[in-house]
N, C-alpha and C positions, 0 to 999 in steps of 0.2 A: 253727610255723605259729600265727597268730591264731585266738580263736575265731572272728569274723568271716569270715576266709579260709575257715575248716574248714566253716561252717556254708553259704557259698555254694558253695562246689567241691563240698560234699556234694549240695546242692540240682541241681546240673550232670550230677553222676553219677547221682543217681534220675531226673532229667528223659530223659536217655541212655536207662537201664536201661527205662524205661517206655515209649520210642519202640521200642525193639529187640521188648519183651514185646509191644505192640499187633501187631507186624508178624506173630507167632507166633498172635498170638490173633484175630487177623482181617486177612487177607489181601487183602482186598478194596481197590481203588484209590479210594473214598469214607474208608475207615479209616485208610488210610496217610497220604492227603495229609491228613486232619485232625490226625494225630498230628506230621505233620511241620511243620504250620503251629503248633500249640501247642508243639512242642520249639524252633523257630526264635524264636518272640516271648519264650518265657521266657528262653532264653540271652540275648537282647537285654535283658532288664530284669536278669537277676544279672550280668552283665558289665558293665552301666552302674554298679551298686551295688560291683562290685568294685574297678573300673577308676576311680570318681570320688570324690571325697569327700562325696558328697550324703547318705549317712546321718548324717555328722558335722555339716554346716552346718546341712541342711534337714530334722532328722529326721521329722518330721508328715508333710510333704506328699511326701518319697520313701518313706516307709512306705505312703501311701496309693495309690501309683503301684505299689508291690509287691504290693500287697494286690488290687490290680485282676488282677493277673496271675494270683496263687492263686487267688482266688475264683471266677475264671470260665475260667480255662484249664490251670494247671498243676496246681492240686486235682482238676480233671474228670481231667487225665490220671494221675495217680498213683494216685486214689481208684479209678477205674475198673480199673486195671491191679492193684491192690491185692485186688480182688474178680473177677479173671482175667476182665473183661469187655469187649467191644469198647466204643472210647471213643466211635465214632458211634451205639452201640446207644441207643436210647431218644428219639433225638433227630429233629426230622423233616428239619431241614436243616444237619446237620453240617458240611460243608465252608464253606456260604456262613456260620453259624455263627460258627466259630473264625476264619474270615477276616475277618469285621466287627471281631470281638472284637481281634486281632491286630492289625488297622489302627488302630483307636482306641487300641490299648497304645502305638504307634509314635508316633502323635500325643500323648499324653499324654508321652512321654521327650523328642520334641521341645520340647514346652511347658516340663517343667520342665527343661531343659539352658538355654532362654533366661532361666525366671524366675530358675534360680541366677546366671546372669550380671548379669540387671538390678537382683536386689534380695540383694546379699549379706547374712548376718544383722550388726545392728550388733553394736558393744562392747556390754558389760555397762552401760553410761552412757549410750548412744546409742539411735538409733533415732528413728522417726516420734513425731508428737504423739499419736499412739493407744498406744504404747508406752509413754510416759512417764507418760500416763493410768492406763494398767493397773499400771505399776512403783509409782504413788503409791498406788493404790487396793490395792495388796498380792496384787494375782493371782502375781505369781513368788515369792511367800515361801512356804516350806513350812509348812502348817497343821499344829499339833500332833494328836498321837492325840485329845487330847480334843475339839479343833474338829471333826474326820474323824469321829467318832462322834455328835456333834450333828448334823451334816449326814446320816448316814445314817440317823439315825433320824427326823430330820425328812422327809428324802425318804421313807421308809418309811410315814410316815402320811399325807403327801400321795399317794402311791400307792394309798392304800386308799379315801383321802375323794375323790380324781378321778376312779377307775374308772367311765366310763358317764357321768358328769354333764356334761351342757352349759354354756354361760354361760360368763360371766368366770370365777367360781371354778374351774369344774371344767377349764377351760384352764390357769388359773395354778396347779394342783395337777398335773395333768399336766406342765406343765412345769416344774414341781421335783422330779418323781418319779427324775429321772436320777442326784439326791442319793444315792438309794437306796444305789449301791455305793460312796460314799465310803469306808466302811471296808475295803475291799478295797484300798484305798490305801497301808496301813500295809505289809504285804509288799512292796511296791513301793518304800516310803522305806527298809524296813529292807536291802534289798537294795544301795538306792543309797549310805545313810548308815550302814547296820550300826548297834552298840550305840550309838553317838552319838544316834541318834535314840530309840531305846526298846527294849524288852525284849520280844524274841519270847515267851519264858516266861510274861509275862503277857497279850501279846494273843492269844495264839493261841485260849484258851478262849473268850473272848469273841467272836472271829472263827468259831468253831466252832458256839457258839451261834446266832450270826446269821446264818449259811450255813444253820443248819437252819429257821430262819425266813422265807428269802427261798425255799427250796425248797417248804417248805408253803405259803406264798402262790403259787408259780408253780404246784402241786397245784391248789390251790383256784379260782385264777382261769383253770385250762388256758393258760398262757402259758410256752410251752417256752423262748421266748427272755429275758422275765424270769428263769427259773431260771440260765440260762447266762451270762449277761452278765457279773456278776462273775467267776466263775472264767475265761471266755474272756479278760477283758480282763488281768487277770493273767498270763493264759499269752501274750499276745500282747505286753504289755509286758516282759515275760521275753525273749522272740524279739526284740525290737528291741533291747533291753539287750546280747543277744548277738552281733546283727548288728553293733552299735557298736563291741563291744570290740575293745581290741586287746593285751589278755592272751593270754599260751599257753594252747594247750589241753593239759590235765592229762588224766593217767590218773584222776585220783579225780573228774575232773567228768564224764566222759566213764563212768564205771560208774555216777553218780548218774542223769544222763540215761536210762543203759539200766534202771536199776531204773523208773526213771518211767514210760519206755513198756512195762514188761512189766507195770505196775500199770493203766497207761490200756488196755494189750489187754486185761486181764481185765476190766476194767470195760465194754467196748466192748457186749458181747452182753447184760446186764442195762441201760445205760443205752439204749442201741438201744429193746430192750422197751419201756420206759418212755414212752420219746417216742413209742413206736408207741400205747401203751396211752391216753396223751393225747388223739392226736388219734383213737381212735375212742371215746374218752369225752366229744369235743367236742360230738358231736349233743347234748348236754343241757345245755350252757352257757348260762345264761340262764333256764335252766327248773327249776334246782336250787339248793340251798344251797352256799356253798362247802363245807360238812363233807361234803356228800352228794357233790360233784364229787371230792373226796380221797377218799370210800368207794369210787366208779365208778372211776376211776383204777387205786388199787389192786387192784379185783377184777379189769380187765382185764388187769393188768400179773403176776395169778396165772395167768392161762388161756393157756397159748402157742399152742390152736389156736385160740383169738379173735384173737389176734397173726396168727399164719401166714394166716387167713383172710382179715383186711385187707389183708394185704401183695399175697396171691396175687389179691384182687380189683382192686387198685391196678393189677398190673402186668398183669392181662388188659384192663383199659380204656386203657393207656396208646396214645397218637396218635389216640386217639378223641375227638373234640370238646378241650377243654381240660384238659390234666392235668398233673401236675407230679411224675411217676414218672420217674427217672434213676438213683440210685443205690439200692440194695439197702438201704443203712444210712442211716435216717430224720436221724442226726445228721450225717453229711456233706452230705446235702440240704438242711438248713437253712442250712450256711456254703457252698454254692457254687451260684452264680448262674446256672451255663452252662445248664440246662433252660429257667430264665426268658425269657432273652436269646433262646433259640431259639423257643420258643412266639411270643414278640411279634413277631420277623422272618418268621415263617411267616405269622402273622397279616397283618401290615403288607402282606406279596408278593399278599394276595388283593383289598387294597383297589381299589376303582374311584376314577376322580377325583371324584365326588359325595361317596365316603366321606373322601377325603382332605380335602376343605373343611369336610366336618364335624367331624373330627380338629382342623384348624386353630383352628376356631371354640371348639371345649371346651377346646383347650389354653390361647388365650387366657382363658378365662373362669375357669378354673384356676388359671392364674397371678393375675389379679385376687384369687383367694379365697384367696390366701396372706395377703394384708392383713387386718388387725383389722376387723371388722363397724363400727366406729365410721367407721373412714378411708374404707371403701367407702361408706357414708351420705353422708359428706362429699363425697366425689368424685362423686358420683350415677351409681355405675357399675350398672347394672342387671343383678345375677344374685342367685340363690338358692343360698346355701350349701349348704343341706341338697338340694338336685337336684342338688348334683354331688361327694356322698357316693360316689363308687367312683373306682376305679384307673384307669390305663391299660392295665394288663392286662385289665381287666374289657371297657373300652370297646373296644379292639381286637379281642377275643374278641368282643364284642356286635356290631359290624361287618362283622365278618368271616363270623362262624357263629350270629348271633343270641343269642349269650349274655347271660345276665341280668348286669345292673349291683348293685353292691351289695357283691359279694362280696369286694372289697378281693384280687382276685388277682394277682400281681406281674406288672410288665412289664419295661420296658426302656426308657430313656430313648435309646439308641443306634437303636435300630428306630426311634421316636416321631420322633428328628431327622431321620436319612434319609429318611422318608416327607415330612413337610415341607419339608424343605430341599434335598434329595439331595444331591450332593456339595459345595454350599456350607456344609451344616453342619458339615463337617471346622474351618474359620475359626470357625464358632461356638464349636464344641468346644473347640478351643483359648484361646480368650476365655475361655472358662469356667473352663477349667483354670488360668489366670493368675489369676483374681480367689479360686478356691478355696484355690490354692496359698498365696496370701497370706493369706488368714484363716487355716488352718491353722497357719502358722508363726506367727501372733500369739500361738499358746498355748506357744511354746518360747520361751527366751530365753539369752542367754551371760552366764553368772555370771563374777564376777572372776578365777577362776582361768583363764578363755578355755574353758571347756569348755560344749557349747550340751544344756540339760536341760530336760525339761518342765514345766510348770505341773500344779499338779492337776487343771486343769479339763481340759489336754490329755491327761493319763495318764486320766481318767475318758471321753476322746473315743476312744482307739485302738482298741476295735474297730468303732464307728461309720464311723471315717477308713480304716481297712482296709479294710473290704469294701462302702463306700457313697461314700468321699471322692471318687474321679472316675468315678462312675456312679451312677445309681439306679434307681427304676422307673419315674421319670417325669423331665422335665425340671424341672417344678414343685417336683418333692421336693427335687431337687438346688438348684436353685436356694433353696428354703424351709432346707435343711439348712444352706447358706453364708450366706446374707445375712440370715436370721433366727436359727436355732436357735443357731450360733454365738455371735453376739452376746448373746442370751437367757441361753442359760448360763452364759457370763459374767457377767452381769447377776445375775441369782440366784444364784449361787455365792458372789460377793460380799457381796449382801446378808445370806445366810444365814450365811456364814462372819463376819462382820462382828459379829452378833447375837451369834453364840455366843463372840466374843473380847470383847463386851462382859458376857455373862454371868460370863466366866471372870475377867473385873476383880473380880464383886462377890466372887469366892470363892478370889480369890489364886493364885498360879500364872502358868507363862509358856509358852511354844513354845520350839519350835526354828529358826533362820533355818537359809536354805539352806547356813550352813557349819557348823550342826550345835551353834551355841553358843545357851546359854540367853538367851532374853528374855523378860522380862516383858511383860505387858500385849499379847500376841500370841496368845492361847491359853487353854486350858483344862488342867486336870489329867486325866490319863487316866482317863475313868468308862468302867465296864463297861455 
């Protein structure tokens, strides 16, 4: 049995066990119906990946469809079952929420099926004009370790300089911050190319130090997502690689996976406590120095009573106004979006026609706000971006219950679309999916051996596409990610990588091509 088949069948078994366990945990019709919907939806996605070559031919877009199912449905089923908690518990409208999510999951699958038929991935030298330009710009070349380290530290400085800044410079620095995670691509290339790419013994000490810097920066800025990004990206890339692997399952590999599982299980409690300590310390963000923020986070981390008190308070306040409590584990809550869709759908269900009209006008303004300020002024659009610094989660809560704006509460583009367009949003959603799939798959290419592989930018985008590839906090956020962020990331990556290669030429050395051959003037020697 291949690795791919083993994982997919394993997930099917876990989904079935989760369904059976939920019947025992909570025999209420609402919970059983919710679990059945999730099971059916999850099976549809898993069978699609098992029975079609989608993962081989269109890896990123297929992984995005899979990610939508995991982060909204299957993850909820497995996570709540692991804690022996009802799937419907802590949700306002569980059946409606899971039915909505399953419905859009089916639409995404239909759209992806049509997309694969209409747009097969081209040969190594073929494709659209955009692919030819990206190939000429070396997007599909394998960057050397030196280039990746340059990108990483460049992104790290951009992250430090751009935090909280306004204006063109601040936006540019924030746009470059995604390069911070570039060194985490080194393990991925080592998985793909082995020792032909680099030596793991030489790289891991530098990666360990760099990871420490990232964790320290995450604590200093109270940003859990920043701390997790590199590690989750590696984990998801490894999962994608295993899902595409036709190699036979080996006992040695299963043993390694078991050891990793035990290590992660052992770390789950302290990491969960650290995540909660960061939330408790968040009230001081912006009012204390980075050093004091780290100290306060460590202070709360070492006090189980404070952590327990915060969790008990959060659980006691669930379903009162806006709340985000669903999982008992805050790390799971960071990765699974079910609660946010449930909140948004509930608030949307309470809106009057006048509220809907206001939502439509605000949505239009937020779409305009995607454009840069000079373009908005040139077009003569009368909007104030500063007045629109709130999320759809904020706005739906505000219209429904009078909640404040500016808290950046997570919303749901699905609930937003259904309120605005009703059943007609299904057509718009499928059209959006087709555009998104095409943009995602520009980040992968077919090499000369016929295998479809990911570009460096595609690897960096794995987590974001897995979690938000076919859904997002709002319609404008999804459009911004698809139509602006992906091209912007490609451009910024190519510019900084070209700078790294140019500096590398001054010092000599070369880089690795996708075939693992040494090529001069394509990178720098590895530098710590």
